[in-house]
All heavy atoms as TSV, in Angstrom:
chain	resi	resn	atom	element	x	y	z
A	1	MET	N	N	17.637	36.061	17.533
A	1	MET	CA	C	17.527	36.314	18.958
A	1	MET	C	C	16.597	37.501	19.171
A	1	MET	O	O	16.825	38.572	18.643
A	1	MET	CB	C	18.889	36.624	19.556
A	1	MET	CG	C	19.849	35.490	19.556
A	1	MET	SD	S	21.327	36.044	20.392
A	1	MET	CE	C	21.607	34.655	21.400
A	2	SER	N	N	15.641	37.287	19.971
A	2	SER	CA	C	14.650	38.332	20.166
A	2	SER	C	C	14.799	38.960	21.545
A	2	SER	O	O	14.037	38.676	22.459
A	2	SER	CB	C	13.248	37.760	19.978
A	2	SER	OG	O	13.059	36.716	20.916
A	3	GLY	N	N	15.789	39.784	21.709
A	3	GLY	CA	C	15.955	40.539	22.945
A	3	GLY	C	C	16.587	39.774	24.095
A	3	GLY	O	O	16.557	40.242	25.220
A	4	THR	N	N	17.133	38.610	23.846
A	4	THR	CA	C	17.785	37.881	24.925
A	4	THR	C	C	19.264	38.221	24.954
A	4	THR	O	O	19.875	38.479	23.928
A	4	THR	CB	C	17.619	36.358	24.756
A	4	THR	OG1	O	18.211	35.976	23.520
A	4	THR	CG2	C	16.166	35.968	24.775
A	5	VAL	N	N	19.820	38.208	26.145
A	5	VAL	CA	C	21.236	38.517	26.318
A	5	VAL	C	C	21.930	37.264	26.838
A	5	VAL	O	O	21.506	36.683	27.834
A	5	VAL	CB	C	21.422	39.679	27.324
A	5	VAL	CG1	C	22.895	39.946	27.544
A	5	VAL	CG2	C	20.721	40.913	26.822
A	6	ARG	N	N	22.994	36.852	26.159
A	6	ARG	CA	C	23.745	35.681	26.596
A	6	ARG	C	C	24.908	36.119	27.461
A	6	ARG	O	O	25.588	37.089	27.156
A	6	ARG	CB	C	24.269	34.914	25.387
A	6	ARG	CG	C	23.161	34.272	24.590
A	6	ARG	CD	C	23.700	33.557	23.403
A	6	ARG	NE	N	24.745	32.625	23.801
A	6	ARG	CZ	C	25.460	31.924	22.951
A	6	ARG	NH1	N	25.254	32.035	21.662
A	6	ARG	NH2	N	26.400	31.096	23.367
A	7	ARG	N	N	25.134	35.414	28.545
A	7	ARG	CA	C	26.248	35.702	29.436
A	7	ARG	C	C	27.347	34.685	29.198
A	7	ARG	O	O	27.079	33.534	28.925
A	7	ARG	CB	C	25.807	35.631	30.891
A	7	ARG	CG	C	24.790	36.710	31.235
A	7	ARG	CD	C	24.430	36.653	32.669
A	7	ARG	NE	N	25.563	37.137	33.439
A	7	ARG	CZ	C	25.625	37.116	34.751
A	7	ARG	NH1	N	24.645	36.628	35.448
A	7	ARG	NH2	N	26.689	37.574	35.377
A	8	ARG	N	N	28.583	35.143	29.301
A	8	ARG	CA	C	29.715	34.243	29.137
A	8	ARG	C	C	29.828	33.369	30.376
A	8	ARG	O	O	29.766	33.847	31.509
A	8	ARG	CB	C	30.997	35.055	28.958
A	8	ARG	CG	C	32.197	34.208	28.636
A	8	ARG	CD	C	33.378	35.072	28.271
A	8	ARG	NE	N	34.120	35.560	29.406
A	8	ARG	CZ	C	35.103	34.886	29.997
A	8	ARG	NH1	N	35.425	33.705	29.580
A	8	ARG	NH2	N	35.754	35.402	31.001
A	9	VAL	N	N	29.999	32.100	30.142
A	9	VAL	CA	C	30.119	31.150	31.245
A	9	VAL	C	C	31.558	31.182	31.756
A	9	VAL	O	O	32.501	31.048	30.992
A	9	VAL	CB	C	29.748	29.726	30.773
A	9	VAL	CG1	C	29.920	28.735	31.908
A	9	VAL	CG2	C	28.336	29.696	30.224
A	10	VAL	N	N	31.703	31.365	33.071
A	10	VAL	CA	C	33.023	31.386	33.696
A	10	VAL	C	C	33.326	29.968	34.164
A	10	VAL	O	O	32.570	29.388	34.936
A	10	VAL	CB	C	33.049	32.358	34.887
A	10	VAL	CG1	C	34.409	32.346	35.566
A	10	VAL	CG2	C	32.688	33.751	34.423
A	11	PRO	N	N	34.439	29.384	33.683
A	11	PRO	CA	C	34.794	28.027	34.127
A	11	PRO	C	C	35.030	27.972	35.629
A	11	PRO	O	O	35.371	28.971	36.259
A	11	PRO	CB	C	36.083	27.717	33.364
A	11	PRO	CG	C	36.156	28.703	32.273
A	11	PRO	CD	C	35.380	29.894	32.708
A	12	GLN	N	N	34.875	26.777	36.194
A	12	GLN	CA	C	35.090	26.585	37.624
A	12	GLN	C	C	36.530	26.936	37.990
A	12	GLN	O	O	37.455	26.592	37.278
A	12	GLN	CB	C	34.823	25.130	38.018
A	12	GLN	CG	C	33.375	24.783	38.089
A	12	GLN	CD	C	32.684	25.443	39.282
A	12	GLN	OE1	O	33.086	26.493	39.762
A	12	GLN	NE2	N	31.622	24.824	39.742
A	13	GLY	N	N	36.712	27.648	39.068
A	13	GLY	CA	C	38.040	27.995	39.546
A	13	GLY	C	C	38.557	29.319	39.001
A	13	GLY	O	O	39.494	29.881	39.526
A	14	GLU	N	N	37.972	29.828	37.932
A	14	GLU	CA	C	38.419	31.109	37.369
A	14	GLU	C	C	37.695	32.248	38.089
A	14	GLU	O	O	36.496	32.193	38.308
A	14	GLU	CB	C	38.106	31.174	35.874
A	14	GLU	CG	C	38.653	32.413	35.199
A	14	GLU	CD	C	38.393	32.413	33.709
A	14	GLU	OE1	O	38.475	31.358	33.087
A	14	GLU	OE2	O	38.092	33.500	33.185
A	15	VAL	N	N	38.444	33.250	38.463
A	15	VAL	CA	C	37.886	34.379	39.198
A	15	VAL	C	C	37.639	35.516	38.217
A	15	VAL	O	O	38.498	35.846	37.402
A	15	VAL	CB	C	38.860	34.835	40.314
A	15	VAL	CG1	C	38.292	36.021	41.065
A	15	VAL	CG2	C	39.151	33.684	41.246
A	16	ARG	N	N	36.472	36.106	38.308
A	16	ARG	CA	C	36.180	37.272	37.457
A	16	ARG	C	C	36.815	38.499	38.092
A	16	ARG	O	O	36.598	38.799	39.251
A	16	ARG	CB	C	34.676	37.475	37.321
A	16	ARG	CG	C	33.995	36.305	36.654
A	16	ARG	CD	C	32.597	36.640	36.321
A	16	ARG	NE	N	32.622	37.186	34.977
A	16	ARG	CZ	C	31.604	37.773	34.392
A	16	ARG	NH1	N	30.476	37.903	35.025
A	16	ARG	NH2	N	31.694	38.224	33.177
A	17	ARG	N	N	37.601	39.219	37.313
A	17	ARG	CA	C	38.276	40.411	37.809
A	17	ARG	C	C	37.557	41.648	37.287
A	17	ARG	O	O	37.080	41.664	36.162
A	17	ARG	CB	C	39.723	40.436	37.327
A	17	ARG	CG	C	40.546	39.345	37.920
A	17	ARG	CD	C	41.995	39.473	37.504
A	17	ARG	NE	N	42.581	38.148	37.495
A	17	ARG	CZ	C	43.175	37.591	36.475
A	17	ARG	NH1	N	43.310	38.240	35.356
A	17	ARG	NH2	N	43.656	36.382	36.564
A	18	PRO	N	N	37.535	42.712	38.076
A	18	PRO	CA	C	36.956	43.960	37.577
A	18	PRO	C	C	37.870	44.558	36.506
A	18	PRO	O	O	39.063	44.257	36.448
A	18	PRO	CB	C	36.898	44.851	38.815
A	18	PRO	CG	C	37.919	44.290	39.733
A	18	PRO	CD	C	37.986	42.822	39.448
A	19	PRO	N	N	37.337	45.420	35.639
A	19	PRO	CA	C	38.182	46.037	34.613
A	19	PRO	C	C	39.266	46.907	35.251
A	19	PRO	O	O	39.090	47.414	36.361
A	19	PRO	CB	C	37.207	46.885	33.798
A	19	PRO	CG	C	36.013	47.048	34.654
A	19	PRO	CD	C	35.964	45.872	35.588
A	20	PRO	N	N	40.401	47.094	34.573
A	20	PRO	CA	C	41.475	47.911	35.150
A	20	PRO	C	C	41.028	49.360	35.345
A	20	PRO	O	O	40.195	49.873	34.600
A	20	PRO	CB	C	42.595	47.812	34.124
A	20	PRO	CG	C	41.982	47.288	32.888
A	20	PRO	CD	C	40.728	46.563	33.274
A	21	GLN	N	N	41.599	50.005	36.337
A	21	GLN	CA	C	41.194	51.368	36.664
A	21	GLN	C	C	41.709	52.396	35.657
A	21	GLN	O	O	41.184	53.475	35.556
A	21	GLN	CB	C	41.689	51.735	38.069
A	21	GLN	CG	C	41.043	50.907	39.150
A	21	GLN	CD	C	39.542	51.072	39.197
A	21	GLN	OE1	O	39.031	52.166	38.973
A	21	GLN	NE2	N	38.832	49.997	39.454
A	22	GLY	N	N	42.745	52.080	34.914
A	22	GLY	CA	C	43.303	53.024	33.946
A	22	GLY	C	C	42.629	52.898	32.597
A	22	GLY	O	O	43.288	52.725	31.588
A	23	SER	N	N	41.330	52.997	32.558
A	23	SER	CA	C	40.599	52.832	31.309
A	23	SER	C	C	40.491	54.163	30.562
A	23	SER	O	O	40.948	55.201	31.030
A	23	SER	CB	C	39.200	52.277	31.584
A	23	SER	OG	O	38.465	53.215	32.338
A	24	MET	N	N	39.881	54.123	29.390
A	24	MET	CA	C	39.725	55.336	28.571
A	24	MET	C	C	38.872	56.381	29.273
A	24	MET	O	O	39.025	57.575	29.031
A	24	MET	CB	C	39.063	54.978	27.230
A	24	MET	CG	C	40.006	54.356	26.238
A	24	MET	SD	S	41.334	55.459	25.766
A	24	MET	CE	C	40.442	56.689	24.856
A	25	LEU	N	N	37.980	55.962	30.143
A	25	LEU	CA	C	37.120	56.930	30.816
A	25	LEU	C	C	37.916	57.857	31.723
A	25	LEU	O	O	37.493	58.966	31.995
A	25	LEU	CB	C	36.056	56.200	31.629
A	25	LEU	CG	C	35.051	55.400	30.815
A	25	LEU	CD1	C	34.121	54.638	31.743
A	25	LEU	CD2	C	34.271	56.298	29.900
A	26	ARG	N	N	39.083	57.418	32.173
A	26	ARG	CA	C	39.890	58.250	33.060
A	26	ARG	C	C	40.403	59.503	32.343
A	26	ARG	O	O	40.619	60.540	32.961
A	26	ARG	CB	C	41.068	57.443	33.603
A	26	ARG	CG	C	41.853	58.202	34.634
A	26	ARG	CD	C	42.744	57.262	35.429
A	26	ARG	NE	N	43.357	57.994	36.507
A	26	ARG	CZ	C	44.606	58.432	36.478
A	26	ARG	NH1	N	45.367	58.216	35.447
A	26	ARG	NH2	N	45.098	59.104	37.486
A	27	PHE	N	N	40.584	59.429	31.030
A	27	PHE	CA	C	41.072	60.587	30.288
A	27	PHE	C	C	40.069	61.735	30.299
A	27	PHE	O	O	40.434	62.885	30.181
A	27	PHE	CB	C	41.374	60.209	28.841
A	27	PHE	CG	C	42.606	59.364	28.706
A	27	PHE	CD1	C	42.515	58.066	28.232
A	27	PHE	CD2	C	43.840	59.857	29.048
A	27	PHE	CE1	C	43.649	57.282	28.111
A	27	PHE	CE2	C	44.983	59.080	28.935
A	27	PHE	CZ	C	44.880	57.787	28.453
A	28	TYR	N	N	38.798	61.418	30.421
A	28	TYR	CA	C	37.766	62.448	30.366
A	28	TYR	C	C	37.155	62.744	31.725
A	28	TYR	O	O	36.175	63.443	31.823
A	28	TYR	CB	C	36.676	62.031	29.384
A	28	TYR	CG	C	37.209	61.859	27.995
A	28	TYR	CD1	C	37.345	60.600	27.435
A	28	TYR	CD2	C	37.630	62.954	27.261
A	28	TYR	CE1	C	37.853	60.450	26.159
A	28	TYR	CE2	C	38.145	62.805	25.998
A	28	TYR	CZ	C	38.249	61.549	25.447
A	28	TYR	OH	O	38.764	61.389	24.205
A	29	SER	N	N	37.725	62.226	32.788
A	29	SER	CA	C	37.168	62.490	34.112
A	29	SER	C	C	37.817	63.732	34.717
A	29	SER	O	O	38.822	64.245	34.230
A	29	SER	CB	C	37.380	61.283	35.022
A	29	SER	OG	O	38.744	61.143	35.325
A	30	ASP	N	N	37.251	64.195	35.797
A	30	ASP	CA	C	37.792	65.373	36.474
A	30	ASP	C	C	39.046	65.048	37.265
A	30	ASP	O	O	39.771	65.938	37.664
A	30	ASP	CB	C	36.742	65.951	37.417
A	30	ASP	CG	C	35.585	66.574	36.647
A	30	ASP	OD1	O	35.819	66.988	35.494
A	30	ASP	OD2	O	34.471	66.642	37.187
A	31	GLU	N	N	39.311	63.759	37.489
A	31	GLU	CA	C	40.452	63.370	38.304
A	31	GLU	C	C	41.752	63.263	37.511
A	31	GLU	O	O	42.809	63.134	38.096
A	31	GLU	CB	C	40.165	62.026	38.963
A	31	GLU	CG	C	38.956	62.058	39.867
A	31	GLU	CD	C	38.549	60.676	40.308
A	31	GLU	OE1	O	39.258	59.715	39.968
A	31	GLU	OE2	O	37.530	60.558	40.988
A	32	SER	N	N	41.682	63.306	36.197
A	32	SER	CA	C	42.894	63.127	35.404
A	32	SER	C	C	43.733	64.407	35.438
A	32	SER	O	O	43.205	65.505	35.327
A	32	SER	CB	C	42.556	62.758	33.956
A	32	SER	OG	O	41.801	63.778	33.359
A	33	PRO	N	N	45.053	64.267	35.580
A	33	PRO	CA	C	45.915	65.447	35.638
A	33	PRO	C	C	46.188	65.991	34.236
A	33	PRO	O	O	46.032	65.290	33.246
A	33	PRO	CB	C	47.204	64.904	36.256
A	33	PRO	CG	C	47.234	63.483	35.829
A	33	PRO	CD	C	45.790	63.029	35.793
A	34	GLY	N	N	46.585	67.247	34.178
A	34	GLY	CA	C	47.008	67.822	32.903
A	34	GLY	C	C	45.977	68.752	32.293
A	34	GLY	O	O	44.991	69.130	32.921
A	35	LEU	N	N	46.239	69.105	31.049
A	35	LEU	CA	C	45.403	70.039	30.313
A	35	LEU	C	C	44.079	69.384	29.943
A	35	LEU	O	O	44.053	68.261	29.442
A	35	LEU	CB	C	46.146	70.468	29.042
A	35	LEU	CG	C	45.498	71.529	28.163
A	35	LEU	CD1	C	45.382	72.841	28.928
A	35	LEU	CD2	C	46.337	71.737	26.927
A	36	LYS	N	N	42.982	70.080	30.163
A	36	LYS	CA	C	41.657	69.533	29.881
A	36	LYS	C	C	41.126	70.149	28.590
A	36	LYS	O	O	40.691	71.292	28.570
A	36	LYS	CB	C	40.701	69.847	31.022
A	36	LYS	CG	C	41.211	69.494	32.385
A	36	LYS	CD	C	40.534	68.261	32.898
A	36	LYS	CE	C	40.860	67.948	34.320
A	36	LYS	NZ	N	42.251	67.734	34.619
A	37	ILE	N	N	41.204	69.407	27.486
A	37	ILE	CA	C	40.625	69.857	26.227
A	37	ILE	C	C	39.757	68.745	25.668
A	37	ILE	O	O	40.049	67.568	25.851
A	37	ILE	CB	C	41.691	70.281	25.193
A	37	ILE	CG1	C	42.708	69.186	24.952
A	37	ILE	CG2	C	42.380	71.542	25.629
A	37	ILE	CD1	C	43.706	69.513	23.875
A	38	THR	N	N	38.710	69.124	24.981
A	38	THR	CA	C	37.773	68.148	24.432
A	38	THR	C	C	38.264	67.654	23.076
A	38	THR	O	O	39.090	68.307	22.428
A	38	THR	CB	C	36.381	68.769	24.266
A	38	THR	OG1	O	36.458	69.825	23.322
A	38	THR	CG2	C	35.856	69.289	25.606
A	39	PRO	N	N	37.765	66.525	22.616
A	39	PRO	CA	C	38.143	66.032	21.288
A	39	PRO	C	C	37.787	67.005	20.161
A	39	PRO	O	O	38.470	67.061	19.144
A	39	PRO	CB	C	37.360	64.734	21.155
A	39	PRO	CG	C	37.146	64.277	22.549
A	39	PRO	CD	C	36.987	65.525	23.356
A	40	VAL	N	N	36.744	67.792	20.346
A	40	VAL	CA	C	36.365	68.768	19.320
A	40	VAL	C	C	37.435	69.844	19.180
A	40	VAL	O	O	37.765	70.269	18.065
A	40	VAL	CB	C	34.984	69.393	19.661
A	40	VAL	CG1	C	34.616	70.480	18.683
A	40	VAL	CG2	C	33.912	68.311	19.697
A	41	VAL	N	N	38.018	70.269	20.289
A	41	VAL	CA	C	39.088	71.270	20.255
A	41	VAL	C	C	40.314	70.698	19.557
A	41	VAL	O	O	40.967	71.373	18.748
A	41	VAL	CB	C	39.416	71.761	21.678
A	41	VAL	CG1	C	40.635	72.663	21.676
A	41	VAL	CG2	C	38.229	72.478	22.283
A	42	VAL	N	N	40.638	69.452	19.847
A	42	VAL	CA	C	41.784	68.808	19.194
A	42	VAL	C	C	41.549	68.719	17.692
A	42	VAL	O	O	42.453	68.999	16.892
A	42	VAL	CB	C	42.037	67.408	19.799
A	42	VAL	CG1	C	43.099	66.662	19.017
A	42	VAL	CG2	C	42.431	67.532	21.253
A	43	LEU	N	N	40.346	68.365	17.286
A	43	LEU	CA	C	40.014	68.295	15.865
A	43	LEU	C	C	40.135	69.664	15.207
A	43	LEU	O	O	40.700	69.800	14.115
A	43	LEU	CB	C	38.601	67.737	15.687
A	43	LEU	CG	C	38.117	67.582	14.257
A	43	LEU	CD1	C	38.948	66.532	13.532
A	43	LEU	CD2	C	36.659	67.202	14.242
A	44	GLY	N	N	39.639	70.693	15.865
A	44	GLY	CA	C	39.741	72.050	15.325
A	44	GLY	C	C	41.174	72.517	15.181
A	44	GLY	O	O	41.555	73.123	14.170
A	45	MET	N	N	41.992	72.222	16.186
A	45	MET	CA	C	43.404	72.610	16.107
A	45	MET	C	C	44.113	71.854	14.986
A	45	MET	O	O	44.968	72.434	14.297
A	45	MET	CB	C	44.085	72.335	17.449
A	45	MET	CG	C	43.637	73.270	18.557
A	45	MET	SD	S	44.186	72.820	20.206
A	45	MET	CE	C	45.915	72.654	20.021
A	46	SER	N	N	43.772	70.601	14.782
A	46	SER	CA	C	44.381	69.819	13.698
A	46	SER	C	C	44.015	70.391	12.338
A	46	SER	O	O	44.874	70.507	11.455
A	46	SER	CB	C	43.933	68.362	13.782
A	46	SER	OG	O	44.293	67.802	15.004
A	47	VAL	N	N	42.765	70.753	12.154
A	47	VAL	CA	C	42.326	71.333	10.875
A	47	VAL	C	C	43.020	72.666	10.638
A	47	VAL	O	O	43.451	72.961	9.511
A	47	VAL	CB	C	40.793	71.474	10.854
A	47	VAL	CG1	C	40.326	72.301	9.674
A	47	VAL	CG2	C	40.144	70.097	10.834
A	48	CYS	N	N	43.163	73.481	11.673
A	48	CYS	CA	C	43.865	74.762	11.535
A	48	CYS	C	C	45.333	74.551	11.168
A	48	CYS	O	O	45.878	75.278	10.328
A	48	CYS	CB	C	43.762	75.566	12.831
A	48	CYS	SG	S	42.125	76.235	13.124
A	49	PHE	N	N	45.969	73.567	11.771
A	49	PHE	CA	C	47.367	73.283	11.458
A	49	PHE	C	C	47.519	72.837	10.009
A	49	PHE	O	O	48.425	73.285	9.294
A	49	PHE	CB	C	47.914	72.213	12.403
A	49	PHE	CG	C	49.334	71.837	12.118
A	49	PHE	CD1	C	50.366	72.696	12.428
A	49	PHE	CD2	C	49.627	70.630	11.517
A	49	PHE	CE1	C	51.688	72.351	12.163
A	49	PHE	CE2	C	50.932	70.269	11.245
A	49	PHE	CZ	C	51.970	71.137	11.560
A	50	ILE	N	N	46.626	71.969	9.546
A	50	ILE	CA	C	46.674	71.513	8.149
A	50	ILE	C	C	46.466	72.685	7.200
A	50	ILE	O	O	47.161	72.819	6.186
A	50	ILE	CB	C	45.629	70.406	7.919
A	50	ILE	CG1	C	46.031	69.146	8.679
A	50	ILE	CG2	C	45.450	70.106	6.441
A	50	ILE	CD1	C	44.955	68.084	8.740
A	51	GLY	N	N	45.539	73.579	7.536
A	51	GLY	CA	C	45.307	74.763	6.710
A	51	GLY	C	C	46.513	75.681	6.681
A	51	GLY	O	O	46.872	76.233	5.625
A	52	PHE	N	N	47.168	75.854	7.818
A	52	PHE	CA	C	48.342	76.716	7.890
A	52	PHE	C	C	49.494	76.159	7.048
A	52	PHE	O	O	50.146	76.900	6.301
A	52	PHE	CB	C	48.773	76.862	9.354
A	52	PHE	CG	C	49.962	77.745	9.561
A	52	PHE	CD1	C	49.870	79.115	9.362
A	52	PHE	CD2	C	51.181	77.213	9.952
A	52	PHE	CE1	C	50.967	79.943	9.548
A	52	PHE	CE2	C	52.278	78.021	10.141
A	52	PHE	CZ	C	52.173	79.389	9.941
A	53	VAL	N	N	49.732	74.856	7.125
A	53	VAL	CA	C	50.798	74.239	6.335
A	53	VAL	C	C	50.480	74.335	4.848
A	53	VAL	O	O	51.368	74.633	4.025
A	53	VAL	CB	C	51.005	72.762	6.770
A	53	VAL	CG1	C	51.914	72.030	5.814
A	53	VAL	CG2	C	51.566	72.716	8.175
A	54	THR	N	N	49.222	74.129	4.481
A	54	THR	CA	C	48.820	74.260	3.080
A	54	THR	C	C	49.027	75.688	2.584
A	54	THR	O	O	49.506	75.901	1.462
A	54	THR	CB	C	47.343	73.851	2.915
A	54	THR	OG1	O	47.177	72.529	3.427
A	54	THR	CG2	C	46.912	73.888	1.462
A	55	MET	N	N	48.704	76.668	3.420
A	55	MET	CA	C	48.901	78.071	3.046
A	55	MET	C	C	50.394	78.371	2.860
A	55	MET	O	O	50.781	79.071	1.907
A	55	MET	CB	C	48.313	78.976	4.122
A	55	MET	CG	C	48.409	80.456	3.812
A	55	MET	SD	S	47.804	81.490	5.139
A	55	MET	CE	C	49.019	81.172	6.405
A	56	LEU	N	N	51.244	77.833	3.735
A	56	LEU	CA	C	52.684	78.045	3.583
A	56	LEU	C	C	53.204	77.431	2.284
A	56	LEU	O	O	54.049	78.032	1.602
A	56	LEU	CB	C	53.434	77.458	4.777
A	56	LEU	CG	C	53.325	78.224	6.089
A	56	LEU	CD1	C	54.053	77.476	7.190
A	56	LEU	CD2	C	53.880	79.617	5.943
A	57	HIS	N	N	52.711	76.256	1.915
A	57	HIS	CA	C	53.115	75.643	0.652
A	57	HIS	C	C	52.693	76.503	-0.532
A	57	HIS	O	O	53.471	76.696	-1.481
A	57	HIS	CB	C	52.510	74.241	0.517
A	57	HIS	CG	C	53.279	73.188	1.230
A	57	HIS	ND1	N	54.477	72.694	0.768
A	57	HIS	CD2	C	53.014	72.522	2.379
A	57	HIS	CE1	C	54.909	71.774	1.601
A	57	HIS	NE2	N	54.043	71.653	2.603
A	58	ALA	N	N	51.474	77.022	-0.475
A	58	ALA	CA	C	50.992	77.865	-1.568
A	58	ALA	C	C	51.823	79.134	-1.684
A	58	ALA	O	O	52.186	79.564	-2.789
A	58	ALA	CB	C	49.522	78.199	-1.346
A	59	ILE	N	N	52.147	79.760	-0.562
A	59	ILE	CA	C	52.966	80.976	-0.578
A	59	ILE	C	C	54.348	80.678	-1.143
A	59	ILE	O	O	54.896	81.457	-1.943
A	59	ILE	CB	C	53.052	81.585	0.836
A	59	ILE	CG1	C	51.704	82.158	1.245
A	59	ILE	CG2	C	54.140	82.649	0.917
A	59	ILE	CD1	C	51.625	82.590	2.688
A	60	ALA	N	N	54.937	79.538	-0.769
A	60	ALA	CA	C	56.254	79.176	-1.290
A	60	ALA	C	C	56.207	78.942	-2.792
A	60	ALA	O	O	57.112	79.356	-3.532
A	60	ALA	CB	C	56.762	77.926	-0.576
A	61	LYS	N	N	55.157	78.293	-3.292
A	61	LYS	CA	C	55.019	78.054	-4.731
A	61	LYS	C	C	54.855	79.370	-5.487
A	61	LYS	O	O	55.460	79.576	-6.542
A	61	LYS	CB	C	53.818	77.153	-5.017
A	61	LYS	CG	C	53.971	75.744	-4.547
A	61	LYS	CD	C	54.854	74.978	-5.489
A	61	LYS	CE	C	54.908	73.525	-5.049
A	61	LYS	NZ	N	55.757	72.705	-5.869
A	62	ILE	N	N	54.031	80.268	-4.946
A	62	ILE	CA	C	53.801	81.551	-5.616
A	62	ILE	C	C	55.066	82.396	-5.617
A	62	ILE	O	O	55.426	83.013	-6.635
A	62	ILE	CB	C	52.637	82.294	-4.939
A	62	ILE	CG1	C	51.322	81.549	-5.206
A	62	ILE	CG2	C	52.530	83.737	-5.427
A	62	ILE	CD1	C	50.153	82.039	-4.396
A	63	SER	N	N	55.782	82.429	-4.501
A	63	SER	CA	C	56.994	83.246	-4.454
A	63	SER	C	C	58.081	82.654	-5.359
A	63	SER	O	O	58.863	83.403	-5.961
A	63	SER	CB	C	57.498	83.377	-3.022
A	63	SER	OG	O	57.921	82.127	-2.531
A	64	ALA	N	N	58.165	81.333	-5.477
A	64	ALA	CA	C	59.136	80.717	-6.384
A	64	ALA	C	C	58.775	81.009	-7.840
A	64	ALA	O	O	59.658	81.233	-8.674
A	64	ALA	CB	C	59.200	79.215	-6.150
A	65	TYR	N	N	57.484	81.023	-8.143
A	65	TYR	CA	C	57.041	81.301	-9.513
A	65	TYR	C	C	57.302	82.757	-9.896
A	65	TYR	O	O	57.753	83.046	-11.007
A	65	TYR	CB	C	55.552	80.981	-9.640
A	65	TYR	CG	C	54.992	81.255	-10.998
A	65	TYR	CD1	C	55.264	80.399	-12.065
A	65	TYR	CD2	C	54.188	82.370	-11.239
A	65	TYR	CE1	C	54.753	80.652	-13.321
A	65	TYR	CE2	C	53.681	82.629	-12.487
A	65	TYR	CZ	C	53.959	81.768	-13.534
A	65	TYR	OH	O	53.452	82.016	-14.772
A	66	THR	N	N	57.045	83.687	-8.969
A	66	THR	CA	C	57.235	85.108	-9.282
A	66	THR	C	C	58.706	85.512	-9.320
A	66	THR	O	O	59.061	86.475	-9.985
A	66	THR	CB	C	56.493	85.992	-8.263
A	66	THR	OG1	O	56.946	85.683	-6.956
A	66	THR	CG2	C	54.999	85.788	-8.358
A	67	SER	N	N	59.565	84.789	-8.598
A	67	SER	CA	C	60.989	85.142	-8.616
A	67	SER	C	C	61.695	84.541	-9.831
A	67	SER	O	O	62.847	84.870	-10.089
A	67	SER	CB	C	61.668	84.684	-7.326
A	67	SER	OG	O	61.705	83.273	-7.268
A	68	GLY	N	N	61.040	83.649	-10.559
A	68	GLY	CA	C	61.591	83.121	-11.801
A	68	GLY	C	C	62.481	81.914	-11.620
A	68	GLY	O	O	63.271	81.596	-12.499
A	69	LYS	N	N	62.395	81.208	-10.541
A	69	LYS	CA	C	63.249	80.025	-10.324
A	69	LYS	C	C	62.675	78.803	-10.964
A	69	LYS	O	O	61.606	78.476	-11.080
A	69	LYS	CB	C	63.445	79.773	-8.834
A	69	LYS	CG	C	64.323	80.804	-8.205
A	69	LYS	CD	C	64.580	80.435	-6.758
A	69	LYS	CE	C	65.506	81.456	-6.129
A	69	LYS	NZ	N	65.790	81.186	-4.763
């Protein structure tokens, strides 16, 4: 196909409906209620949480090793 776009044929009697208003775009619009954070911030917070849990595991292992258990 060289740059042609095919359209889906709508059978007779079937009505084409617009997409629902509660789409994914609503999460990133100014009209959505709640806390406004970007996906990059969520990713950064997740990486920090994983690092913090890993650090706690390391501290627990070191303290168990030094106490002789």
